[in-house]
PDB file with SEQRES, HELIX, SHEET and CRYST1 records, atoms N, CA, C and O in Angstrom:
SEQRES   1 A   83  MET ILE GLN TYR LEU ILE ILE ALA VAL VAL VAL SER TRP          
SEQRES   2 A   83  SER ALA VAL VAL VAL PHE LYS LYS VAL PHE PRO LYS THR          
SEQRES   3 A   83  ALA ASN SER VAL PHE SER SER LEU SER VAL PHE CYS GLU          
SEQRES   4 A   83  LYS GLN GLY TRP THR ILE LEU ALA LYS TRP LEU LYS PRO          
SEQRES   5 A   83  LYS MET THR PHE GLY CYS ALA GLY GLY CYS GLY CYS SER          
SEQRES   6 A   83  SER GLU ASP LYS LEU THR ASN THR VAL GLN GLU ILE LYS          
SEQRES   7 A   83  PRO ILE LYS TRP GLN                                          
HELIX    1 AA1 ILE A    2  VAL A   22  1                                  21    
HELIX    2 AA2 PRO A   24  GLN A   41  1                                  18    
HELIX    3 AA3 THR A   44  LEU A   50  1                                   7    
CRYST1    1.000    1.000    1.000  90.00  90.00  90.00 P 1           1          
ATOM      1  N   MET A   1       1.822 -20.908  15.219  1.00  0.00           N  
ATOM      2  CA  MET A   1       2.837 -21.198  14.232  1.00  0.00           C  
ATOM      3  C   MET A   1       3.188 -19.941  13.421  1.00  0.00           C  
ATOM      4  O   MET A   1       4.353 -19.723  13.089  1.00  0.00           O  
ATOM      5  N   ILE A   2       2.192 -19.125  13.106  1.00  0.00           N  
ATOM      6  CA  ILE A   2       2.439 -17.931  12.298  1.00  0.00           C  
ATOM      7  C   ILE A   2       3.274 -16.906  13.059  1.00  0.00           C  
ATOM      8  O   ILE A   2       4.012 -16.129  12.453  1.00  0.00           O  
ATOM      9  N   GLN A   3       3.156 -16.901  14.401  1.00  0.00           N  
ATOM     10  CA  GLN A   3       3.934 -15.942  15.181  1.00  0.00           C  
ATOM     11  C   GLN A   3       5.425 -16.226  15.067  1.00  0.00           C  
ATOM     12  O   GLN A   3       6.228 -15.295  15.109  1.00  0.00           O  
ATOM     13  N   TYR A   4       5.815 -17.499  14.924  1.00  0.00           N  
ATOM     14  CA  TYR A   4       7.234 -17.829  14.747  1.00  0.00           C  
ATOM     15  C   TYR A   4       7.759 -17.292  13.413  1.00  0.00           C  
ATOM     16  O   TYR A   4       8.903 -16.848  13.320  1.00  0.00           O  
ATOM     17  N   LEU A   5       6.925 -17.338  12.404  1.00  0.00           N  
ATOM     18  CA  LEU A   5       7.313 -16.795  11.102  1.00  0.00           C  
ATOM     19  C   LEU A   5       7.468 -15.284  11.177  1.00  0.00           C  
ATOM     20  O   LEU A   5       8.421 -14.735  10.624  1.00  0.00           O  
ATOM     21  N   ILE A   6       6.562 -14.614  11.841  1.00  0.00           N  
ATOM     22  CA  ILE A   6       6.638 -13.157  11.981  1.00  0.00           C  
ATOM     23  C   ILE A   6       7.883 -12.766  12.780  1.00  0.00           C  
ATOM     24  O   ILE A   6       8.591 -11.830  12.409  1.00  0.00           O  
ATOM     25  N   ILE A   7       8.149 -13.482  13.873  1.00  0.00           N  
ATOM     26  CA  ILE A   7       9.334 -13.185  14.680  1.00  0.00           C  
ATOM     27  C   ILE A   7      10.603 -13.434  13.879  1.00  0.00           C  
ATOM     28  O   ILE A   7      11.552 -12.656  13.979  1.00  0.00           O  
ATOM     29  N   ALA A   8      10.641 -14.497  13.090  1.00  0.00           N  
ATOM     30  CA  ALA A   8      11.821 -14.794  12.267  1.00  0.00           C  
ATOM     31  C   ALA A   8      12.055 -13.699  11.235  1.00  0.00           C  
ATOM     32  O   ALA A   8      13.200 -13.323  10.985  1.00  0.00           O  
ATOM     33  N   VAL A   9      10.995 -13.185  10.637  1.00  0.00           N  
ATOM     34  CA  VAL A   9      11.131 -12.114   9.649  1.00  0.00           C  
ATOM     35  C   VAL A   9      11.642 -10.837  10.310  1.00  0.00           C  
ATOM     36  O   VAL A   9      12.517 -10.164   9.767  1.00  0.00           O  
ATOM     37  N   VAL A  10      11.099 -10.502  11.479  1.00  0.00           N  
ATOM     38  CA  VAL A  10      11.518  -9.280  12.184  1.00  0.00           C  
ATOM     39  C   VAL A  10      12.977  -9.380  12.628  1.00  0.00           C  
ATOM     40  O   VAL A  10      13.733  -8.419  12.485  1.00  0.00           O  
ATOM     41  N   VAL A  11      13.378 -10.528  13.162  1.00  0.00           N  
ATOM     42  CA  VAL A  11      14.761 -10.709  13.602  1.00  0.00           C  
ATOM     43  C   VAL A  11      15.720 -10.679  12.413  1.00  0.00           C  
ATOM     44  O   VAL A  11      16.797 -10.090  12.501  1.00  0.00           O  
ATOM     45  N   SER A  12      15.337 -11.305  11.311  1.00  0.00           N  
ATOM     46  CA  SER A  12      16.187 -11.283  10.113  1.00  0.00           C  
ATOM     47  C   SER A  12      16.341  -9.867   9.570  1.00  0.00           C  
ATOM     48  O   SER A  12      17.442  -9.446   9.213  1.00  0.00           O  
ATOM     49  N   TRP A  13      15.242  -9.142   9.510  1.00  0.00           N  
ATOM     50  CA  TRP A  13      15.290  -7.758   9.024  1.00  0.00           C  
ATOM     51  C   TRP A  13      16.172  -6.901   9.927  1.00  0.00           C  
ATOM     52  O   TRP A  13      16.945  -6.075   9.440  1.00  0.00           O  
ATOM     53  N   SER A  14      16.059  -7.094  11.238  1.00  0.00           N  
ATOM     54  CA  SER A  14      16.889  -6.344  12.184  1.00  0.00           C  
ATOM     55  C   SER A  14      18.364  -6.683  12.011  1.00  0.00           C  
ATOM     56  O   SER A  14      19.216  -5.798  12.093  1.00  0.00           O  
ATOM     57  N   ALA A  15      18.673  -7.945  11.776  1.00  0.00           N  
ATOM     58  CA  ALA A  15      20.056  -8.355  11.563  1.00  0.00           C  
ATOM     59  C   ALA A  15      20.635  -7.706  10.305  1.00  0.00           C  
ATOM     60  O   ALA A  15      21.797  -7.301  10.299  1.00  0.00           O  
ATOM     61  N   VAL A  16      19.844  -7.606   9.252  1.00  0.00           N  
ATOM     62  CA  VAL A  16      20.303  -6.960   8.019  1.00  0.00           C  
ATOM     63  C   VAL A  16      20.558  -5.476   8.252  1.00  0.00           C  
ATOM     64  O   VAL A  16      21.558  -4.938   7.776  1.00  0.00           O  
ATOM     65  N   VAL A  17      19.672  -4.817   8.972  1.00  0.00           N  
ATOM     66  CA  VAL A  17      19.840  -3.390   9.250  1.00  0.00           C  
ATOM     67  C   VAL A  17      21.094  -3.140  10.080  1.00  0.00           C  
ATOM     68  O   VAL A  17      21.851  -2.213   9.791  1.00  0.00           O  
ATOM     69  N   VAL A  18      21.319  -3.949  11.099  1.00  0.00           N  
ATOM     70  CA  VAL A  18      22.515  -3.799  11.933  1.00  0.00           C  
ATOM     71  C   VAL A  18      23.767  -4.087  11.108  1.00  0.00           C  
ATOM     72  O   VAL A  18      24.766  -3.381  11.241  1.00  0.00           O  
ATOM     73  N   PHE A  19      23.728  -5.106  10.265  1.00  0.00           N  
ATOM     74  CA  PHE A  19      24.863  -5.440   9.398  1.00  0.00           C  
ATOM     75  C   PHE A  19      25.206  -4.266   8.489  1.00  0.00           C  
ATOM     76  O   PHE A  19      26.380  -3.953   8.293  1.00  0.00           O  
ATOM     77  N   LYS A  20      24.188  -3.617   7.935  1.00  0.00           N  
ATOM     78  CA  LYS A  20      24.438  -2.476   7.054  1.00  0.00           C  
ATOM     79  C   LYS A  20      24.975  -1.270   7.810  1.00  0.00           C  
ATOM     80  O   LYS A  20      25.752  -0.495   7.253  1.00  0.00           O  
ATOM     81  N   LYS A  21      24.574  -1.093   9.076  1.00  0.00           N  
ATOM     82  CA  LYS A  21      25.051   0.039   9.870  1.00  0.00           C  
ATOM     83  C   LYS A  21      26.469  -0.183  10.388  1.00  0.00           C  
ATOM     84  O   LYS A  21      27.282   0.741  10.380  1.00  0.00           O  
ATOM     85  N   VAL A  22      26.769  -1.393  10.834  1.00  0.00           N  
ATOM     86  CA  VAL A  22      28.062  -1.666  11.450  1.00  0.00           C  
ATOM     87  C   VAL A  22      29.155  -1.883  10.404  1.00  0.00           C  
ATOM     88  O   VAL A  22      30.283  -1.424  10.587  1.00  0.00           O  
ATOM     89  N   PHE A  23      28.838  -2.569   9.325  1.00  0.00           N  
ATOM     90  CA  PHE A  23      29.810  -2.873   8.273  1.00  0.00           C  
ATOM     91  C   PHE A  23      29.322  -2.333   6.923  1.00  0.00           C  
ATOM     92  O   PHE A  23      28.906  -3.123   6.075  1.00  0.00           O  
ATOM     93  N   PRO A  24      29.358  -1.024   6.698  1.00  0.00           N  
ATOM     94  CA  PRO A  24      28.772  -0.483   5.466  1.00  0.00           C  
ATOM     95  C   PRO A  24      29.500  -0.912   4.194  1.00  0.00           C  
ATOM     96  O   PRO A  24      28.851  -1.188   3.185  1.00  0.00           O  
ATOM     97  N   LYS A  25      30.820  -0.973   4.216  1.00  0.00           N  
ATOM     98  CA  LYS A  25      31.555  -1.360   2.997  1.00  0.00           C  
ATOM     99  C   LYS A  25      31.353  -2.834   2.678  1.00  0.00           C  
ATOM    100  O   LYS A  25      31.170  -3.197   1.516  1.00  0.00           O  
ATOM    101  N   THR A  26      31.385  -3.685   3.697  1.00  0.00           N  
ATOM    102  CA  THR A  26      31.152  -5.110   3.492  1.00  0.00           C  
ATOM    103  C   THR A  26      29.721  -5.350   3.019  1.00  0.00           C  
ATOM    104  O   THR A  26      29.484  -6.173   2.135  1.00  0.00           O  
ATOM    105  N   ALA A  27      28.781  -4.638   3.602  1.00  0.00           N  
ATOM    106  CA  ALA A  27      27.382  -4.797   3.203  1.00  0.00           C  
ATOM    107  C   ALA A  27      27.189  -4.383   1.743  1.00  0.00           C  
ATOM    108  O   ALA A  27      26.452  -5.036   1.004  1.00  0.00           O  
ATOM    109  N   ASN A  28      27.848  -3.305   1.330  1.00  0.00           N  
ATOM    110  CA  ASN A  28      27.729  -2.890  -0.070  1.00  0.00           C  
ATOM    111  C   ASN A  28      28.288  -3.943  -1.008  1.00  0.00           C  
ATOM    112  O   ASN A  28      27.693  -4.213  -2.051  1.00  0.00           O  
ATOM    113  N   SER A  29      29.424  -4.548  -0.660  1.00  0.00           N  
ATOM    114  CA  SER A  29      29.991  -5.566  -1.539  1.00  0.00           C  
ATOM    115  C   SER A  29      29.127  -6.829  -1.550  1.00  0.00           C  
ATOM    116  O   SER A  29      28.969  -7.453  -2.599  1.00  0.00           O  
ATOM    117  N   VAL A  30      28.567  -7.213  -0.401  1.00  0.00           N  
ATOM    118  CA  VAL A  30      27.705  -8.399  -0.348  1.00  0.00           C  
ATOM    119  C   VAL A  30      26.433  -8.175  -1.154  1.00  0.00           C  
ATOM    120  O   VAL A  30      26.048  -9.030  -1.952  1.00  0.00           O  
ATOM    121  N   PHE A  31      25.780  -7.042  -0.956  1.00  0.00           N  
ATOM    122  CA  PHE A  31      24.549  -6.782  -1.689  1.00  0.00           C  
ATOM    123  C   PHE A  31      24.807  -6.559  -3.180  1.00  0.00           C  
ATOM    124  O   PHE A  31      23.952  -6.863  -4.013  1.00  0.00           O  
ATOM    125  N   SER A  32      25.978  -6.032  -3.514  1.00  0.00           N  
ATOM    126  CA  SER A  32      26.326  -5.877  -4.926  1.00  0.00           C  
ATOM    127  C   SER A  32      26.510  -7.239  -5.596  1.00  0.00           C  
ATOM    128  O   SER A  32      26.026  -7.456  -6.707  1.00  0.00           O  
ATOM    129  N   SER A  33      27.207  -8.154  -4.923  1.00  0.00           N  
ATOM    130  CA  SER A  33      27.398  -9.487  -5.506  1.00  0.00           C  
ATOM    131  C   SER A  33      26.074 -10.260  -5.567  1.00  0.00           C  
ATOM    132  O   SER A  33      25.842 -11.009  -6.516  1.00  0.00           O  
ATOM    133  N   LEU A  34      25.209 -10.084  -4.566  1.00  0.00           N  
ATOM    134  CA  LEU A  34      23.883 -10.702  -4.635  1.00  0.00           C  
ATOM    135  C   LEU A  34      23.063 -10.138  -5.788  1.00  0.00           C  
ATOM    136  O   LEU A  34      22.315 -10.863  -6.445  1.00  0.00           O  
ATOM    137  N   SER A  35      23.211  -8.844  -6.024  1.00  0.00           N  
ATOM    138  CA  SER A  35      22.500  -8.210  -7.131  1.00  0.00           C  
ATOM    139  C   SER A  35      22.983  -8.751  -8.476  1.00  0.00           C  
ATOM    140  O   SER A  35      22.180  -9.008  -9.373  1.00  0.00           O  
ATOM    141  N   VAL A  36      24.293  -8.921  -8.609  1.00  0.00           N  
ATOM    142  CA  VAL A  36      24.843  -9.467  -9.857  1.00  0.00           C  
ATOM    143  C   VAL A  36      24.361 -10.907 -10.061  1.00  0.00           C  
ATOM    144  O   VAL A  36      24.008 -11.285 -11.178  1.00  0.00           O  
ATOM    145  N   PHE A  37      24.344 -11.716  -8.993  1.00  0.00           N  
ATOM    146  CA  PHE A  37      23.858 -13.092  -9.082  1.00  0.00           C  
ATOM    147  C   PHE A  37      22.395 -13.134  -9.527  1.00  0.00           C  
ATOM    148  O   PHE A  37      22.027 -13.920 -10.401  1.00  0.00           O  
ATOM    149  N   CYS A  38      21.572 -12.289  -8.922  1.00  0.00           N  
ATOM    150  CA  CYS A  38      20.153 -12.261  -9.288  1.00  0.00           C  
ATOM    151  C   CYS A  38      19.958 -11.784 -10.728  1.00  0.00           C  
ATOM    152  O   CYS A  38      19.054 -12.246 -11.425  1.00  0.00           O  
ATOM    153  N   GLU A  39      20.805 -10.864 -11.164  1.00  0.00           N  
ATOM    154  CA  GLU A  39      20.724 -10.381 -12.552  1.00  0.00           C  
ATOM    155  C   GLU A  39      21.062 -11.512 -13.535  1.00  0.00           C  
ATOM    156  O   GLU A  39      20.438 -11.627 -14.590  1.00  0.00           O  
ATOM    157  N   LYS A  40      22.053 -12.344 -13.183  1.00  0.00           N  
ATOM    158  CA  LYS A  40      22.415 -13.477 -14.050  1.00  0.00           C  
ATOM    159  C   LYS A  40      21.310 -14.516 -14.104  1.00  0.00           C  
ATOM    160  O   LYS A  40      21.135 -15.185 -15.123  1.00  0.00           O  
ATOM    161  N   GLN A  41      20.558 -14.659 -13.009  1.00  0.00           N  
ATOM    162  CA  GLN A  41      19.457 -15.618 -12.968  1.00  0.00           C  
ATOM    163  C   GLN A  41      18.216 -15.107 -13.700  1.00  0.00           C  
ATOM    164  O   GLN A  41      17.297 -15.875 -13.984  1.00  0.00           O  
ATOM    165  N   GLY A  42      18.193 -13.806 -14.004  1.00  0.00           N  
ATOM    166  CA  GLY A  42      17.052 -13.236 -14.701  1.00  0.00           C  
ATOM    167  C   GLY A  42      16.043 -12.592 -13.772  1.00  0.00           C  
ATOM    168  O   GLY A  42      14.951 -12.225 -14.206  1.00  0.00           O  
ATOM    169  N   TRP A  43      16.387 -12.448 -12.508  1.00  0.00           N  
ATOM    170  CA  TRP A  43      15.496 -11.848 -11.536  1.00  0.00           C  
ATOM    171  C   TRP A  43      15.809 -10.363 -11.446  1.00  0.00           C  
ATOM    172  O   TRP A  43      16.441  -9.915 -10.490  1.00  0.00           O  
ATOM    173  N   THR A  44      15.373  -9.606 -12.430  1.00  0.00           N  
ATOM    174  CA  THR A  44      15.777  -8.207 -12.531  1.00  0.00           C  
ATOM    175  C   THR A  44      15.182  -7.333 -11.428  1.00  0.00           C  
ATOM    176  O   THR A  44      15.849  -6.416 -10.950  1.00  0.00           O  
ATOM    177  N   ILE A  45      13.954  -7.596 -11.019  1.00  0.00           N  
ATOM    178  CA  ILE A  45      13.333  -6.769  -9.978  1.00  0.00           C  
ATOM    179  C   ILE A  45      14.044  -6.983  -8.642  1.00  0.00           C  
ATOM    180  O   ILE A  45      14.313  -6.022  -7.921  1.00  0.00           O  
ATOM    181  N   LEU A  46      14.346  -8.235  -8.311  1.00  0.00           N  
ATOM    182  CA  LEU A  46      15.072  -8.526  -7.072  1.00  0.00           C  
ATOM    183  C   LEU A  46      16.490  -7.962  -7.138  1.00  0.00           C  
ATOM    184  O   LEU A  46      17.002  -7.453  -6.141  1.00  0.00           O  
ATOM    185  N   ALA A  47      17.128  -8.051  -8.313  1.00  0.00           N  
ATOM    186  CA  ALA A  47      18.479  -7.501  -8.466  1.00  0.00           C  
ATOM    187  C   ALA A  47      18.474  -5.988  -8.294  1.00  0.00           C  
ATOM    188  O   ALA A  47      19.389  -5.425  -7.693  1.00  0.00           O  
ATOM    189  N   LYS A  48      17.457  -5.336  -8.813  1.00  0.00           N  
ATOM    190  CA  LYS A  48      17.337  -3.886  -8.675  1.00  0.00           C  
ATOM    191  C   LYS A  48      17.083  -3.494  -7.223  1.00  0.00           C  
ATOM    192  O   LYS A  48      17.569  -2.459  -6.766  1.00  0.00           O  
ATOM    193  N   TRP A  49      16.327  -4.310  -6.497  1.00  0.00           N  
ATOM    194  CA  TRP A  49      16.023  -4.049  -5.102  1.00  0.00           C  
ATOM    195  C   TRP A  49      17.254  -4.257  -4.213  1.00  0.00           C  
ATOM    196  O   TRP A  49      17.453  -3.526  -3.243  1.00  0.00           O  
ATOM    197  N   LEU A  50      18.084  -5.265  -4.552  1.00  0.00           N  
ATOM    198  CA  LEU A  50      19.265  -5.573  -3.748  1.00  0.00           C  
ATOM    199  C   LEU A  50      20.457  -4.673  -4.042  1.00  0.00           C  
ATOM    200  O   LEU A  50      21.362  -4.545  -3.217  1.00  0.00           O  
ATOM    201  N   LYS A  51      20.459  -4.049  -5.218  1.00  0.00           N  
ATOM    202  CA  LYS A  51      21.597  -3.225  -5.606  1.00  0.00           C  
ATOM    203  C   LYS A  51      21.762  -2.055  -4.641  1.00  0.00           C  
ATOM    204  O   LYS A  51      20.820  -1.292  -4.426  1.00  0.00           O  
ATOM    205  N   PRO A  52      22.959  -1.908  -4.054  1.00  0.00           N  
ATOM    206  CA  PRO A  52      23.152  -0.817  -3.084  1.00  0.00           C  
ATOM    207  C   PRO A  52      23.137   0.539  -3.774  1.00  0.00           C  
ATOM    208  O   PRO A  52      23.550   0.687  -4.924  1.00  0.00           O  
ATOM    209  N   LYS A  53      22.646   1.524  -3.028  1.00  0.00           N  
ATOM    210  CA  LYS A  53      22.612   2.884  -3.556  1.00  0.00           C  
ATOM    211  C   LYS A  53      24.020   3.451  -3.550  1.00  0.00           C  
ATOM    212  O   LYS A  53      24.827   3.126  -2.680  1.00  0.00           O  
ATOM    213  N   MET A  54      24.304   4.289  -4.513  1.00  0.00           N  
ATOM    214  CA  MET A  54      25.612   4.925  -4.572  1.00  0.00           C  
ATOM    215  C   MET A  54      25.693   5.954  -3.457  1.00  0.00           C  
ATOM    216  O   MET A  54      24.808   6.798  -3.315  1.00  0.00           O  
ATOM    217  N   THR A  55      26.747   5.883  -2.674  1.00  0.00           N  
ATOM    218  CA  THR A  55      26.919   6.817  -1.576  1.00  0.00           C  
ATOM    219  C   THR A  55      27.953   7.857  -1.954  1.00  0.00           C  
ATOM    220  O   THR A  55      28.821   7.614  -2.793  1.00  0.00           O  
ATOM    221  N   PHE A  56      27.854   8.997  -1.338  1.00  0.00           N  
ATOM    222  CA  PHE A  56      28.810  10.066  -1.586  1.00  0.00           C  
ATOM    223  C   PHE A  56      29.012  10.819  -0.289  1.00  0.00           C  
ATOM    224  O   PHE A  56      28.283  10.601   0.679  1.00  0.00           O  
ATOM    225  N   GLY A  57      29.963  11.677  -0.262  1.00  0.00           N  
ATOM    226  CA  GLY A  57      30.238  12.446   0.951  1.00  0.00           C  
ATOM    227  C   GLY A  57      31.013  11.613   1.945  1.00  0.00           C  
ATOM    228  O   GLY A  57      32.203  11.360   1.759  1.00  0.00           O  
ATOM    229  N   CYS A  58      30.345  11.188   2.996  1.00  0.00           N  
ATOM    230  CA  CYS A  58      31.020  10.435   4.056  1.00  0.00           C  
ATOM    231  C   CYS A  58      30.928   8.934   3.807  1.00  0.00           C  
ATOM    232  O   CYS A  58      31.273   8.156   4.696  1.00  0.00           O  
ATOM    233  N   ALA A  59      30.487   8.506   2.661  1.00  0.00           N  
ATOM    234  CA  ALA A  59      30.377   7.106   2.256  1.00  0.00           C  
ATOM    235  C   ALA A  59      29.339   6.334   3.054  1.00  0.00           C  
ATOM    236  O   ALA A  59      29.372   5.104   3.096  1.00  0.00           O  
ATOM    237  N   GLY A  60      28.436   7.035   3.674  1.00  0.00           N  
ATOM    238  CA  GLY A  60      27.328   6.373   4.337  1.00  0.00           C  
ATOM    239  C   GLY A  60      27.655   5.728   5.667  1.00  0.00           C  
ATOM    240  O   GLY A  60      26.799   5.048   6.235  1.00  0.00           O  
ATOM    241  N   GLY A  61      28.849   5.911   6.182  1.00  0.00           N  
ATOM    242  CA  GLY A  61      29.219   5.254   7.417  1.00  0.00           C  
ATOM    243  C   GLY A  61      28.794   5.991   8.671  1.00  0.00           C  
ATOM    244  O   GLY A  61      28.854   5.426   9.763  1.00  0.00           O  
ATOM    245  N   CYS A  62      28.369   7.229   8.543  1.00  0.00           N  
ATOM    246  CA  CYS A  62      28.052   8.005   9.739  1.00  0.00           C  
ATOM    247  C   CYS A  62      26.579   7.966  10.096  1.00  0.00           C  
ATOM    248  O   CYS A  62      26.194   8.467  11.153  1.00  0.00           O  
ATOM    249  N   GLY A  63      25.760   7.395   9.262  1.00  0.00           N  
ATOM    250  CA  GLY A  63      24.341   7.327   9.559  1.00  0.00           C  
ATOM    251  C   GLY A  63      23.536   8.439   8.926  1.00  0.00           C  
ATOM    252  O   GLY A  63      22.309   8.440   9.027  1.00  0.00           O  
ATOM    253  N   CYS A  64      24.193   9.389   8.274  1.00  0.00           N  
ATOM    254  CA  CYS A  64      23.446  10.454   7.623  1.00  0.00           C  
ATOM    255  C   CYS A  64      22.880   9.930   6.304  1.00  0.00           C  
ATOM    256  O   CYS A  64      23.425   8.995   5.717  1.00  0.00           O  
ATOM    257  N   SER A  65      21.829  10.513   5.860  1.00  0.00           N  
ATOM    258  CA  SER A  65      21.176  10.076   4.651  1.00  0.00           C  
ATOM    259  C   SER A  65      21.977  10.509   3.431  1.00  0.00           C  
ATOM    260  O   SER A  65      22.542  11.602   3.407  1.00  0.00           O  
ATOM    261  N   SER A  66      22.023   9.645   2.415  1.00  0.00           N  
ATOM    262  CA  SER A  66      22.736  10.007   1.200  1.00  0.00           C  
ATOM    263  C   SER A  66      21.934  10.995   0.361  1.00  0.00           C  
ATOM    264  O   SER A  66      22.460  11.577  -0.588  1.00  0.00           O  
ATOM    265  N   GLU A  67      20.633  11.188   0.716  1.00  0.00           N  
ATOM    266  CA  GLU A  67      19.804  12.142  -0.005  1.00  0.00           C  
ATOM    267  C   GLU A  67      19.943  13.554   0.547  1.00  0.00           C  
ATOM    268  O   GLU A  67      19.450  14.509  -0.053  1.00  0.00           O  
ATOM    269  N   ASP A  68      20.618  13.688   1.698  1.00  0.00           N  
ATOM    270  CA  ASP A  68      20.789  15.010   2.287  1.00  0.00           C  
ATOM    271  C   ASP A  68      21.633  15.885   1.367  1.00  0.00           C  
ATOM    272  O   ASP A  68      22.647  15.444   0.827  1.00  0.00           O  
ATOM    273  N   LYS A  69      21.212  17.094   1.202  1.00  0.00           N  
ATOM    274  CA  LYS A  69      21.955  18.040   0.385  1.00  0.00           C  
ATOM    275  C   LYS A  69      22.743  18.959   1.310  1.00  0.00           C  
ATOM    276  O   LYS A  69      22.290  19.311   2.399  1.00  0.00           O  
ATOM    277  N   LEU A  70      23.914  19.331   0.858  1.00  0.00           N  
ATOM    278  CA  LEU A  70      24.729  20.226   1.658  1.00  0.00           C  
ATOM    279  C   LEU A  70      24.112  21.615   1.652  1.00  0.00           C  
ATOM    280  O   LEU A  70      23.820  22.175   0.596  1.00  0.00           O  
ATOM    281  N   THR A  71      23.922  22.147   2.813  1.00  0.00           N  
ATOM    282  CA  THR A  71      23.406  23.501   2.922  1.00  0.00           C  
ATOM    283  C   THR A  71      24.385  24.297   3.758  1.00  0.00           C  
ATOM    284  O   THR A  71      24.729  23.903   4.872  1.00  0.00           O  
ATOM    285  N   ASN A  72      24.821  25.392   3.231  1.00  0.00           N  
ATOM    286  CA  ASN A  72      25.769  26.250   3.928  1.00  0.00           C  
ATOM    287  C   ASN A  72      25.039  27.428   4.553  1.00  0.00           C  
ATOM    288  O   ASN A  72      25.314  28.585   4.235  1.00  0.00           O  
ATOM    289  N   THR A  73      24.124  27.125   5.430  1.00  0.00           N  
ATOM    290  CA  THR A  73      23.390  28.194   6.108  1.00  0.00           C  
ATOM    291  C   THR A  73      24.128  28.544   7.389  1.00  0.00           C  
ATOM    292  O   THR A  73      24.536  27.667   8.150  1.00  0.00           O  
ATOM    293  N   VAL A  74      24.290  29.815   7.607  1.00  0.00           N  
ATOM    294  CA  VAL A  74      24.960  30.300   8.808  1.00  0.00           C  
ATOM    295  C   VAL A  74      23.883  30.774   9.765  1.00  0.00           C  
ATOM    296  O   VAL A  74      23.083  31.650   9.437  1.00  0.00           O  
ATOM    297  N   GLN A  75      23.873  30.184  10.952  1.00  0.00           N  
ATOM    298  CA  GLN A  75      22.886  30.583  11.938  1.00  0.00           C  
ATOM    299  C   GLN A  75      23.468  31.708  12.788  1.00  0.00           C  
ATOM    300  O   GLN A  75      24.623  31.664  13.212  1.00  0.00           O  
ATOM    301  N   GLU A  76      22.652  32.689  13.016  1.00  0.00           N  
ATOM    302  CA  GLU A  76      23.089  33.825  13.818  1.00  0.00           C  
ATOM    303  C   GLU A  76      23.074  33.435  15.295  1.00  0.00           C  
ATOM    304  O   GLU A  76      22.076  32.919  15.798  1.00  0.00           O  
ATOM    305  N   ILE A  77      24.172  33.682  15.975  1.00  0.00           N  
ATOM    306  CA  ILE A  77      24.275  33.372  17.382  1.00  0.00           C  
ATOM    307  C   ILE A  77      23.886  34.602  18.182  1.00  0.00           C  
ATOM    308  O   ILE A  77      24.481  35.670  18.033  1.00  0.00           O  
ATOM    309  N   LYS A  78      22.887  34.443  19.028  1.00  0.00           N  
ATOM    310  CA  LYS A  78      22.415  35.576  19.835  1.00  0.00           C  
ATOM    311  C   LYS A  78      22.940  35.398  21.255  1.00  0.00           C  
ATOM    312  O   LYS A  78      22.886  34.300  21.809  1.00  0.00           O  
ATOM    313  N   PRO A  79      23.443  36.474  21.838  1.00  0.00           N  
ATOM    314  CA  PRO A  79      23.953  36.373  23.209  1.00  0.00           C  
ATOM    315  C   PRO A  79      22.803  36.224  24.203  1.00  0.00           C  
ATOM    316  O   PRO A  79      21.686  36.681  23.962  1.00  0.00           O  
ATOM    317  N   ILE A  80      23.107  35.575  25.320  1.00  0.00           N  
ATOM    318  CA  ILE A  80      22.112  35.393  26.376  1.00  0.00           C  
ATOM    319  C   ILE A  80      22.098  36.629  27.250  1.00  0.00           C  
ATOM    320  O   ILE A  80      23.144  37.092  27.705  1.00  0.00           O  
ATOM    321  N   LYS A  81      20.915  37.160  27.480  1.00  0.00           N  
ATOM    322  CA  LYS A  81      20.776  38.323  28.336  1.00  0.00           C  
ATOM    323  C   LYS A  81      20.202  37.871  29.675  1.00  0.00           C  
ATOM    324  O   LYS A  81      19.077  37.376  29.758  1.00  0.00           O  
ATOM    325  N   TRP A  82      20.999  38.052  30.709  1.00  0.00           N  
ATOM    326  CA  TRP A  82      20.558  37.669  32.032  1.00  0.00           C  
ATOM    327  C   TRP A  82      19.784  38.836  32.666  1.00  0.00           C  
ATOM    328  O   TRP A  82      20.152  40.002  32.516  1.00  0.00           O  
ATOM    329  N   GLN A  83      18.738  38.499  33.356  1.00  0.00           N  
ATOM    330  CA  GLN A  83      17.919  39.530  33.972  1.00  0.00           C  
ATOM    331  C   GLN A  83      18.024  39.500  35.468  1.00  0.00           C  
ATOM    332  O   GLN A  83      17.393  40.308  36.148  1.00  0.00           O  
TER     333      GLN A  83                                                      
END                                                                             
């Protein structure tokens, strides 16, 4: 019986992750409204956990981390020497 609960939790978590990756703007609005609802109910810890992080740059749709910092490092290109 416990294995069904574990499988249900894993499948639900996977569905949430896919939803956030495929529909980032919709997911942000859904989690924002859930956060506001939880805040009105007095569940501040759950509301804080559900509140979406502020995205910047590419708006989080490309899969890059929002914590990544822009680095303008230029890599030197070395020519290939054939022997």
